[in-house]
N, C-alpha and C positions, 0 to 999 in steps of 0.2 A: 496679728498674732500676739497672744498673751504670753508674757514671760513670767514663770513662777520663781518666787524668791523665798528662801528659808533664812531665818534670822537666828544666829547663835550668839547670845550675849546674856550675861548674868545680871545686867542692869535692866530691871523691869520697865523703868521709864523709857529707856531707849527702845526696847522691844515694842512697847505700846505706841510710842511716837512713830516709829517706822511702819508698824502695822497700819496705823491710821492713815499715814501719808500714802502708802502703797494702795490703800483702798480708794484714794482719790485719783489714781492714775489708771486710765483705761487700758494701758498696755502692760500692766503688772498685776499679779495676783500673789498674795502671800500664801506660801505653802505651810506656814506654821512657825512657831518660835520655840527655842530651847535655851535653857539656862545652865545646863550641865553637859559634860562630855557624853555621858551615856544617853541622855535624852536627845542630844544632837545626832548621835549615831542612829538611834531609832527613827527620828524624824527624817533624816536623809535617806535611810534605807527604804522607808515607806513611800516618801513623796517624790524622790528622784527629781529635785528642782533644777531649773536651768541655772540659777545663781544661788550662792550661799554667802551671806554676809556674816563674817566671823570676827569677833573681838579677840585679839591675841592676849588680852589681859583677863581672859575668862577665869583662869585660876581655880577651876572647880574639880574636885576629886583627885587632885594631884597630877592631872594630865597636862602635858605640855601642849598648848593650843596649836603650835605648828606641827607637832606630831599628829594631833587631832585632824588637822587639815589633810594630811596624807591619808588618814583613815577614811575621811569623808569622801575623798576623790575615788578611793578604791570601792566604796559602797555605791557611789554614783558617778561613774566615769564621765558622764556627759555634763557634769556640773562645772562651772567656773567658780572659784572662790575669791571673793573681794574682802580683804581685811579692812575693817573700819575700827580704828582704835584711838584712844586718847593718849596712848603711849608716846606717839610721835609728837604730841603737842608740848611735851616737857622741854622747856628751854635749856635745861641742864643736861639733857640727854647726850651721852657719848655717841657721836655720829658714826664712829667706827663700829660700835656695838650695834647701832641701828642697821648699818650696812650688812653686818653678819646675819642679823635676824631676817632681814629682807631676802638675803641670798638663800638662807635656809627655807624661808617661806616659798620662794620661787621654785626651789627644788622639790617642794612638797605639794605643788599644785596650785599655789596662789598666783593669780594673774594680775590682780590690781591691789593697791594699798592706798588708803585715804585716811587722813586724820579726822577724828570726830569734830575737831575745831573748825573744819572747813564748812560745816553745816549740812543740814539735810538736803538742801537744794543741790549742792555739788555731789552729794552721795547719789541722789536720784539720777543726775546727769551721768555719773560714772557707771551706774547700773545699766542705764539705757545704752551707753556706748558698748559696754561688755555684752549686752544682749544681742547686739548686731554683729559681734565678732565671730568669725568662723575659724576654728583652730585646726590647722593641718601642719604637716612637717615643714611646708614651705611658707607658712604664715609669718609675717614680720614679728619682731619682738613684741611681747606683751608690755603693757605699761610699766609693770614692776621691773621687767628686764631692761626697759629703756632707762629707768631711773638708776639701776645698778650700773649700766654702761656709762651714764653721765658721771656717776661717782668715780668710776675708774678713770674716766677721761680727765677728771679734775686733778688727778695725780700728775698729769703731764705738765701742769703749770709750773712745777718745780724747775723745769728746764730753764725758764727765763731767769729765775733767781740764781740758779747755779752758774749759768752762763755769765751773769752779771758779776758774780763773785770770782769768776775765772776758774771754777772747779770742774769744768766739763771734762777735763783730762783727756783721756784717749778715746772716749766714746763719741760717735757721731751724734748729731742732734736727734736723728731717728732712733738710734740705739738708746739714747738717754731717756727718751719718752717711753720706749718699750720697756726699759728696765724699771722705771717708776710705776708704770701701769701693771706690769706682771707681778712685781714685788707686792703691791697693794692687794692684788687678787689672791696671790698665794697665801698671804697672811690671813685671808678669810676662808682658807681651805678650798679655794677654787683650783681647778686644773687649767693647764695652758689652753686647751681646746675651749673650755668654758669661758675663759677670759677673752679669747679671740672672738667667740660667738657674740658676747655682750658688746664688744668694741667694734663689731662688724669688720674684723680683720681675717685674713687667711691664716689658718693655723700654721701652715708650712712657712709662711713669711715670718711670723712671730718666732717660730722655732729657729729659723735661720739667723735672725738677729740675736736670739738668746745664745746660740752657739758661739757667735762672735764675741758677745759680752762675756761669756764664761771664760773664753781664751784670754781676753784682755784683762779680766779681773783675777785670773788664775783661781777660779772656783770650779768645783766638780759636781756639785749637787744643789738642789733647790734651797736647802737650809742654809748652806754657805752663801748662796746668791742673795737671799733675803737679808742675811746678816751683813753682807757687804753693802747692800743698798742702804741699810740703816746707817752704817758707818760713814757712808758718803753723803748722808743727809737727803737721800731721795724720798724718804717717807716723812719729811718734816721734822727730823730729829735735831737739826742744827738751827 
């Protein structure tokens, strides 16, 4: 079975290179390339490709590329979007900002995210894996969701540091981990159910721990909870 791939990138060299490489793969066929948002919409509407490779540094016509991703999924609901960008290759990149962008991308139909610095071979492998994926409501997390879950999980490492300092206070170890994870997610405009989904936790269980944490910290809303998490150093503030 041949998988059709559309490429949306304003770097002509990248488009030409990927077009040439796809032509060498028997299981892929390039549906076309586009370098502007409007051209991308026209291409996707007409071709209905299986996969869309999108550079979020497109920056053409004043369109936010992640908003563009949402438009493309509406135009071609059967397509998966693979972000391939040099943005993540920046060593000075604020990882919290990257996390927020990836979360927005995931909400807008992006299933995979790969850095251009990984090279075309890894991109082809990524596309091949995506082409074999069947999306249903019961399907496991997409690769981009897996990465977001790992980032949330990394917040839990603060427990060891706080316990070492003797600052665990009245929270149990589980509550402390939940507090750090949920606070990080809330700061990225996630909901509790979304955080639970990415961390593969039961929303009811997370909400139960949060209720206990709210009582112990004497906070009454999410904003106050996040502020208290900052004050206690759960988000790396100390």
